C-alpha positions as CSV (number, residue, x, y, z in Angstrom):
1,M,0.0,0.0,0.0
2,A,2.8,2.4,1.0
3,K,4.7,1.6,-2.2
4,K,1.7,2.4,-4.4
5,D,1.1,5.7,-2.6
6,T,4.8,6.7,-3.1
7,V,4.7,5.9,-6.8
8,N,1.5,7.8,-7.3
9,A,2.8,10.8,-5.4
10,L,6.1,10.9,-7.4
11,V,4.3,10.5,-10.8
12,K,2.1,13.5,-9.9
13,R,5.4,15.4,-9.4
14,D,6.3,14.6,-13.1
15,I,8.7,11.8,-12.2
16,P,8.7,8.9,-14.8
17,P,6.7,5.8,-13.5
18,E,9.7,3.5,-13.9
19,V,12.0,5.8,-11.8
20,A,9.2,6.1,-9.2
21,E,8.9,2.3,-9.0
22,I,12.7,2.0,-8.3
23,V,12.6,4.6,-5.5
24,A,9.5,2.9,-3.9
25,N,11.1,-0.6,-4.1
26,A,14.2,0.8,-2.4
27,G,12.0,1.5,0.6
28,Y,11.7,5.3,0.3
29,T,8.6,7.4,0.9
30,I,7.9,11.1,0.3
31,T,8.8,11.9,3.9
32,T,12.1,9.9,3.9
33,L,13.1,11.3,0.6
34,K,13.3,14.8,2.1
35,K,15.9,13.5,4.6
36,A,17.6,11.0,2.3
37,D,21.3,11.0,1.6
38,P,22.0,11.7,-2.1
39,E,24.8,9.2,-2.1
40,D,22.4,6.4,-1.0
41,L,19.9,7.4,-3.8
42,A,22.8,7.4,-6.3
43,K,23.2,3.6,-5.7
44,Y,19.8,3.1,-7.5
45,L,19.6,6.1,-9.9
46,K,21.6,8.3,-12.2
47,P,22.9,11.6,-10.7
48,E,20.5,13.7,-12.8
49,Q,17.5,11.5,-11.7
50,V,18.5,11.9,-8.1
51,E,18.6,15.7,-8.4
52,R,15.2,15.7,-10.2
53,I,13.6,13.6,-7.5
54,L,15.0,15.6,-4.6
55,K,14.0,18.8,-6.3
56,S,10.4,17.5,-6.7
57,V,10.2,17.1,-2.9
58,G,11.7,20.5,-2.2
59,V,15.3,19.6,-1.6
60,K,18.1,21.3,-3.7
61,V,21.3,19.3,-4.1
62,S,24.2,19.0,-6.5
63,L,26.1,15.7,-6.8
64,K,29.3,17.2,-8.2
65,K,30.8,17.9,-4.8
66,T,29.6,14.6,-3.5
67,K,31.4,12.8,-6.3
68,K,34.8,14.5,-5.5
69,K,34.5,13.4,-1.9
70,G,33.8,9.9,-3.0
71,R,37.0,9.8,-5.0
72,R,39.1,10.8,-1.9
73,K,37.8,7.8,0.1
74,K,40.1,4.9,0.4
75,K,39.1,1.8,-1.4
76,E,37.6,-0.8,0.9
77,E,39.7,-3.9,1.2
78,K,38.0,-6.9,-0.4
79,L,37.5,-9.8,2.0
80,P,38.7,-13.2,0.7
81,P,35.9,-15.4,-0.6
82,L,34.3,-17.8,1.8
83,K,35.2,-21.4,1.5
84,P,32.3,-24.0,1.7
85,E,33.7,-25.3,5.0
86,D,33.5,-21.7,6.4
87,I,29.7,-21.4,5.8
88,P,27.7,-22.8,8.7
89,S,25.0,-25.3,7.7
90,K,21.6,-24.9,9.3
91,S,20.6,-28.4,8.6
92,E,21.9,-31.6,10.1
93,P,24.2,-33.8,8.0
94,F,22.8,-36.7,6.0
95,T,22.4,-40.1,7.6
96,P,23.6,-43.0,5.5
97,G,20.0,-43.7,4.4
98,Q,19.3,-40.1,3.5
99,K,22.7,-39.9,1.6
100,K,21.7,-43.0,-0.4
101,I,18.4,-41.4,-1.5
102,A,20.2,-38.1,-2.3
103,E,22.7,-40.0,-4.5
104,I,19.8,-41.7,-6.4
105,L,18.1,-38.3,-7.0
106,E,21.4,-36.8,-8.2
107,K,21.8,-39.6,-10.8
108,Q,18.3,-39.0,-12.0
109,G,18.8,-35.2,-12.1
110,E,15.9,-34.7,-9.7
111,E,15.4,-32.8,-6.4
112,L,13.2,-33.3,-3.4
113,P,12.7,-31.2,-0.2
114,R,14.9,-32.2,2.7
115,V,11.8,-33.0,4.8
116,I,10.6,-35.6,2.2
117,I,14.1,-37.1,2.0
118,N,14.2,-37.5,5.8
119,D,10.7,-39.1,5.9
120,L,11.4,-41.4,3.0
121,A,14.7,-42.6,4.5
122,D,13.0,-43.4,7.8
123,R,10.4,-45.5,6.0
124,V,13.0,-47.2,3.8
125,E,15.0,-48.2,6.9
126,K,11.8,-49.4,8.6
127,Y,10.8,-51.7,5.8
128,A,14.4,-52.6,4.7
129,I,13.9,-51.6,1.0
130,K,17.0,-52.0,-1.1
131,G,18.3,-52.2,-4.7
132,K,15.9,-51.8,-7.6
133,K,12.9,-51.5,-5.3
134,L,14.5,-48.4,-3.7
135,N,15.1,-46.8,-7.2
136,K,11.4,-47.5,-8.1
137,L,10.2,-46.0,-4.8
138,V,12.3,-42.8,-5.3
139,D,10.9,-42.6,-8.9
140,A,7.3,-42.9,-7.6
141,V,7.9,-40.3,-4.9
142,V,9.4,-37.8,-7.4
143,K,6.4,-38.4,-9.7
144,R,3.9,-37.9,-6.9
145,Y,5.8,-34.8,-5.7
146,K,5.6,-33.2,-9.2
147,E,1.9,-34.0,-9.4
148,R,1.3,-32.1,-6.2
149,Q,3.1,-29.0,-7.2
150,V,1.1,-25.9,-7.9
151,A,0.8,-25.1,-11.6
152,P,1.9,-21.7,-12.9
153,Y,-0.8,-19.0,-12.6
154,E,-2.9,-21.3,-10.4
155,A,-5.5,-19.4,-8.3
156,C,-4.1,-20.9,-5.1
157,G,-5.7,-18.3,-2.8
158,I,-9.2,-18.9,-4.1
159,V,-8.7,-22.7,-3.9
160,A,-7.4,-22.4,-0.3
161,A,-10.4,-20.1,0.7
162,Q,-12.9,-22.5,-0.9
163,S,-11.2,-25.6,0.7
164,I,-11.4,-24.1,4.2
165,G,-14.7,-22.3,3.7
166,E,-16.7,-25.3,2.4
167,P,-15.9,-27.7,5.4
168,G,-16.6,-24.7,7.6
169,T,-20.3,-25.0,6.6
170,Q,-20.4,-28.5,8.2
171,M,-18.9,-27.4,11.5
172,T,-21.0,-27.2,14.7
173,M,-21.8,-24.0,16.5
174,R,-21.6,-25.4,20.0
175,T,-19.0,-25.3,22.7
176,F,-17.5,-28.7,23.8
177,H,-15.5,-29.8,26.8
178,Y,-11.8,-30.0,26.2
179,A,-10.8,-33.6,25.4
180,G,-9.7,-35.3,28.6
181,V,-10.5,-32.4,30.9
182,A,-14.2,-32.3,31.6
183,E,-13.9,-29.4,34.0
184,I,-12.6,-26.9,31.4
185,N,-14.9,-25.5,28.7
186,V,-13.1,-24.7,25.4
187,T,-14.7,-23.1,22.4
188,L,-14.5,-25.5,19.4
189,G,-16.1,-25.8,16.0
190,L,-16.9,-22.8,13.8
191,P,-16.7,-20.2,16.6
192,R,-13.1,-21.2,17.3
193,L,-12.2,-21.1,13.6
194,I,-13.7,-17.6,13.3
195,E,-11.6,-16.6,16.4
196,I,-8.4,-17.8,14.7
197,V,-8.9,-16.1,11.3
198,D,-10.1,-12.9,13.1
199,A,-6.8,-12.9,15.1
200,R,-8.7,-12.1,18.4
201,R,-6.5,-10.5,21.0
202,S,-8.0,-12.8,23.6
203,P,-10.0,-16.0,22.8
204,S,-13.4,-16.5,24.4
205,T,-12.0,-19.4,26.4
206,P,-8.2,-19.1,26.8
207,M,-6.4,-22.1,28.1
208,M,-2.9,-23.5,28.5
209,E,-1.3,-27.0,28.6
210,V,1.7,-26.9,30.9
211,H,4.2,-29.7,30.9
212,L,6.7,-30.1,33.8
213,S,10.4,-30.7,33.9
214,E,11.9,-34.2,34.0
215,D,12.6,-34.3,37.7
216,I,9.0,-33.6,38.9
217,K,6.7,-34.6,36.0
218,E,5.9,-38.0,37.6
219,D,5.7,-36.7,41.2
220,R,2.0,-35.9,42.0
221,E,2.8,-33.8,45.1
222,A,5.5,-31.7,43.4
223,V,3.1,-31.1,40.4
224,A,0.3,-30.1,42.7
225,K,2.6,-27.6,44.4
226,T,3.5,-26.1,41.0
227,A,-0.2,-26.0,40.0
228,R,-1.0,-24.1,43.2
229,S,1.7,-21.6,42.4
230,I,0.2,-21.1,38.9
231,E,-3.5,-20.8,39.9
232,A,-4.5,-17.3,40.9
233,T,-5.7,-17.3,44.5
234,Y,-7.7,-14.3,45.6
235,L,-8.4,-13.2,49.2
236,L,-12.1,-14.2,49.0
237,D,-10.9,-17.8,48.2
238,I,-9.2,-18.1,51.6
239,A,-11.1,-15.6,53.8
240,S,-14.3,-13.8,54.5
241,V,-14.4,-10.0,54.4
242,E,-16.6,-7.8,56.5
243,T,-17.0,-4.0,56.4
244,D,-17.5,-2.4,59.9
245,I,-19.0,1.1,59.4
246,T,-19.1,1.8,63.1
247,N,-15.4,1.3,63.7
248,M,-14.4,2.4,60.1
249,E,-12.5,-0.8,59.4
250,V,-12.5,-3.8,57.1
251,R,-12.1,-7.2,58.9
252,V,-10.6,-10.2,57.1
253,N,-11.3,-13.6,58.7
254,F,-8.9,-16.3,57.4
255,D,-9.9,-20.0,57.2
256,K,-7.1,-22.1,58.5
257,K,-8.1,-25.3,56.5
258,T,-8.4,-23.3,53.2
259,L,-5.0,-21.7,53.8
260,E,-3.4,-25.2,54.2
261,K,-5.3,-26.5,51.1
262,K,-3.9,-23.7,49.0
263,G,-0.4,-24.3,50.4
264,M,-0.2,-20.9,52.1
265,D,0.5,-19.7,55.6
266,L,-1.0,-16.7,57.4
267,E,2.1,-14.5,57.3
268,E,2.2,-14.8,53.5
269,A,-1.4,-13.6,53.2
270,V,-0.9,-10.8,55.8
271,E,2.2,-9.6,53.9
272,K,0.0,-8.9,50.9
273,L,-2.5,-6.9,53.0
274,R,0.3,-4.7,54.4
275,K,1.1,-3.5,50.8
276,I,-2.4,-1.9,50.5
277,K,-2.0,1.9,50.7
278,G,-4.2,4.0,53.0
279,A,-4.8,1.2,55.6
280,D,-3.3,0.1,58.9
281,P,-3.5,-3.7,59.5
282,V,-3.9,-5.0,63.0
283,E,-3.5,-8.8,63.6
284,D,-5.6,-10.8,66.1
285,G,-5.0,-14.5,65.4
286,Y,-6.6,-15.4,62.1
287,T,-8.6,-12.1,62.0
288,I,-6.9,-9.0,60.4
289,S,-8.5,-5.6,60.9
290,L,-7.7,-2.9,58.3
291,R,-8.5,0.6,59.6
292,V,-8.7,3.5,57.1
293,L,-6.2,6.3,57.9
294,E,-8.7,9.0,56.9
295,S,-12.2,8.8,58.4
296,S,-14.2,8.7,55.2
297,Y,-17.0,6.4,54.1
298,K,-15.8,6.7,50.5
299,K,-12.3,5.6,51.6
300,L,-13.7,2.7,53.5
301,Q,-15.7,1.5,50.5
302,L,-12.7,1.8,48.3
303,L,-10.6,-0.2,50.8
304,S,-13.3,-2.9,51.0
305,Q,-13.3,-3.3,47.2
306,T,-9.5,-3.4,47.0
307,V,-9.3,-6.1,49.7
308,R,-12.0,-8.2,48.0
309,A,-10.2,-8.1,44.7
310,L,-6.7,-8.7,46.2
311,R,-4.7,-11.5,44.5
312,V,-2.6,-13.2,47.3
313,K,-0.9,-15.9,45.2
314,G,-0.5,-17.3,41.7
315,I,-0.4,-15.7,38.3
316,S,-2.8,-13.1,37.0
317,G,-5.3,-14.4,34.4
318,I,-5.1,-18.1,35.5
319,E,-8.5,-18.8,37.0
320,R,-8.0,-22.6,37.5
321,A,-5.3,-25.2,37.3
322,I,-6.3,-28.9,36.9
323,I,-3.8,-31.8,36.9
324,R,-4.3,-34.8,34.6
325,K,-2.1,-37.8,33.8
326,S,-1.2,-38.1,30.1
327,E,1.2,-40.6,28.6
328,G,2.9,-41.5,31.9
329,E,3.4,-37.9,33.1
330,Y,1.3,-35.3,34.9
331,V,0.2,-32.3,32.9
332,I,-1.4,-29.1,34.2
333,Y,-4.3,-27.6,32.2
334,T,-5.3,-24.1,33.0
335,Q,-8.4,-22.0,32.5
336,G,-6.9,-18.7,31.4
337,S,-3.6,-17.9,29.8
338,N,-0.4,-16.0,30.8
339,L,2.5,-17.4,28.8
340,K,5.2,-15.0,29.9
341,D,4.7,-15.5,33.7
342,V,4.2,-19.3,33.4
343,F,7.6,-19.6,31.7
344,Q,9.2,-18.2,34.9
345,V,7.6,-20.7,37.3
346,P,10.2,-23.2,38.7
347,G,9.6,-26.8,37.5
348,V,7.8,-25.8,34.2
349,D,9.3,-27.1,31.0
350,A,9.1,-23.9,28.9
351,S,9.7,-25.8,25.6
352,R,6.5,-27.8,26.1
353,V,4.1,-25.1,27.2
354,R,1.1,-24.5,24.9
355,T,-1.6,-21.8,24.8
356,N,-4.5,-21.2,22.4
357,N,-3.9,-17.4,22.5
358,I,-2.2,-16.7,19.2
359,V,-1.6,-13.0,19.7
360,E,0.0,-13.7,23.1
361,I,2.3,-16.2,21.4
362,S,3.3,-13.5,18.9
363,D,4.0,-11.0,21.7
364,V,6.1,-13.4,23.8
365,L,7.8,-15.8,21.3
366,G,7.7,-13.9,18.0
367,I,5.9,-14.0,14.7
368,E,7.2,-17.4,13.5
369,A,5.8,-19.1,16.6
370,A,2.5,-17.3,16.0
371,R,2.5,-18.6,12.4
372,N,3.0,-22.2,13.6
373,S,0.3,-21.6,16.2
374,V,-2.3,-20.5,13.6
375,I,-1.5,-23.6,11.5
376,D,-1.7,-25.9,14.6
377,E,-4.9,-24.4,16.0
378,A,-6.8,-24.3,12.7
379,N,-5.7,-27.8,11.8
380,K,-6.7,-29.1,15.3
381,T,-10.1,-27.3,15.1
382,L,-10.9,-28.9,11.7
383,S,-9.6,-32.3,12.7
384,E,-11.6,-32.4,15.9
385,Q,-14.8,-32.0,13.8
386,G,-13.7,-34.9,11.5
387,L,-12.9,-32.6,8.6
388,S,-9.9,-33.1,6.4
389,V,-8.3,-30.0,4.8
390,D,-5.0,-30.1,2.9
391,F,-2.2,-28.8,5.2
392,R,-1.0,-26.4,2.5
393,H,-4.3,-24.4,2.4
394,I,-4.0,-23.7,6.1
395,M,-0.3,-22.8,5.7
396,L,-1.2,-20.3,3.0
397,V,-3.8,-18.6,5.3
398,S,-1.2,-18.4,8.2
399,D,1.4,-17.0,5.9
400,I,-1.0,-14.2,4.7
401,M,-1.9,-13.4,8.3
402,T,1.7,-13.1,9.5
403,N,3.8,-12.1,6.5
404,D,4.3,-8.5,7.6
405,G,5.6,-9.3,11.1
406,A,2.3,-9.0,13.0
407,V,-0.8,-11.2,13.3
408,R,-3.4,-9.7,11.0
409,A,-7.1,-10.6,10.8
410,I,-8.6,-11.7,7.5
411,G,-11.2,-9.0,7.3
412,R,-11.5,-5.3,6.6
413,H,-9.4,-4.4,9.7
414,G,-6.6,-6.7,8.5
415,V,-5.6,-8.5,5.2
416,S,-8.7,-7.5,3.1
417,G,-8.5,-3.8,4.2
418,R,-4.9,-3.5,3.2
419,K,-5.2,-4.7,-0.4
420,S,-3.8,-2.3,-3.0
421,S,-6.9,-2.6,-5.2
422,V,-9.7,-0.1,-4.5
423,L,-12.3,-2.4,-6.2
424,A,-11.2,-5.4,-4.2
425,R,-11.5,-3.5,-0.9
426,A,-14.9,-2.1,-2.0
427,A,-16.1,-5.5,-3.0
428,F,-15.4,-6.9,0.5
429,E,-17.1,-4.4,2.9
430,I,-18.2,-0.8,3.3
431,T,-18.2,-0.2,-0.5
432,T,-19.2,3.5,-0.5
433,A,-16.5,4.6,1.9
434,H,-13.7,2.9,0.0
435,L,-14.8,4.3,-3.3
436,L,-15.2,7.8,-1.9
437,D,-11.8,7.8,-0.2
438,A,-10.1,6.5,-3.3
439,G,-11.9,9.2,-5.4
440,I,-10.9,12.0,-3.1
441,V,-7.1,11.2,-3.2
442,G,-7.1,10.1,-6.9
443,E,-6.1,6.6,-6.1
444,K,-5.4,4.3,-9.1
445,D,-6.3,0.6,-9.4
446,P,-3.7,-1.5,-11.2
447,L,-6.3,-4.3,-11.8
448,D,-3.8,-7.0,-10.9
449,G,-6.1,-9.3,-8.9
450,V,-9.0,-11.6,-9.6
451,T,-11.9,-9.7,-7.9
452,E,-11.3,-6.3,-9.6
453,N,-11.0,-7.9,-13.1
454,I,-14.3,-9.8,-12.6
455,I,-16.0,-6.6,-11.6
456,I,-15.1,-4.7,-14.7
457,G,-15.6,-7.8,-17.0
458,Q,-12.2,-8.5,-18.3
459,P,-10.1,-11.8,-18.2
460,V,-8.6,-12.5,-14.8
461,S,-4.8,-12.9,-14.5
462,V,-4.9,-16.5,-13.5
463,G,-4.7,-19.7,-15.5
464,T,-4.5,-19.0,-19.2
465,G,-5.5,-15.4,-18.5
466,G,-2.1,-14.9,-16.9
467,V,-0.1,-15.7,-20.1
468,K,0.9,-12.7,-22.1
469,L,2.9,-14.5,-24.8
470,V,1.3,-15.1,-28.1
471,Y,2.7,-17.7,-30.6
472,R,2.7,-16.5,-34.2
473,I,3.1,-19.1,-36.9
474,E,5.3,-17.9,-39.7
475,E,4.3,-18.7,-43.2
476,D,6.6,-21.1,-45.1
477,K,8.9,-19.1,-47.3
478,K,8.6,-20.2,-50.9
């Protein structure tokens, strides 16, 4: 969007379109051009073009002096070329089985992705396939791989949208219990799929799956202690609160049994009460009186509300923590999510903590983790309903949602609202507003996409419509 605006603005200033495209592709905008270094611009354009562009944005400059200064600079010493052994490899070296398959592919002049080679090698080793059978198997895999590749000018976006949208019509609208944890309600089905593609900041039923470290994952008592430290405990969970208007104080009566059940002692709870400003706590066994320092009914009411809402233990946002045994180890399931704080709890295996809050994953772990979470959550939601959608369609959706470094919704506030085409934006939602805004600023529509070409009734740029080359048969020369 920004590139189109920059190109249009420069063209209006009598800059040739091809020059404007170069400037926009280099990352410049009208604002940054005013502060740009002429030497940097000279890397992309001729000196006279640089002067013309800077003059069009109100900056006068001459590159003659700049060139002289450039000659005085010492030549940078060229570094020796890197040897293959100096370049670090991001992938693990081939195993003997993988190497054998790679050699067969090399003889055939074919290529396969590393993931497929690894998977194929594991299966070959499992079933002890050798000799001619191995060659035939590799041939079949290469043939199947080529069949699955997307053809040039294929409308993969529309195919992906249709492939996810159609099964979505068969999904239920109800909320189910989370598999294996009857106490926790989790939104599933179509409402959950809508949450994912809308990139909601907080899902309607946030939850976490917390795995524990090797030393405590099979110890029920240690896991229960960790669960208590994660679950948020409020004062009303362990005590009753009374407001005494006569003596202008708030009394907190702690329950000894509840304190023991929550793994807390009285001093720990009282320490939290001492941090409340504007109150003077007085201890009398398991009863704590908090007297307001200023004799005011309003101050007393505010103190009462503060005491009732006080969190004395656990992590904010985690309403419940439930322990279940899964595959020989204890796992904590939580109602509520707070990824950053849970990572810091002793005994938690941070590499195996999961949450269904995609935006929170993006904030804490980064955009790549959020992309994987979109794929995983969408695939899990569809699979739970017994619907099978090709993994690549879901990957395409997640790539579109996260390709600019932030999780964007697929809607007018996200992906659809950021399209460069005026007609495509208008066709999605709020048609009049988009057309009016585009008309006011004189925005141009390049007609590159599918929707806008269908609207004006010309061939779309997909399939055979994307081919610009015409074959002309020459007549035989006599």
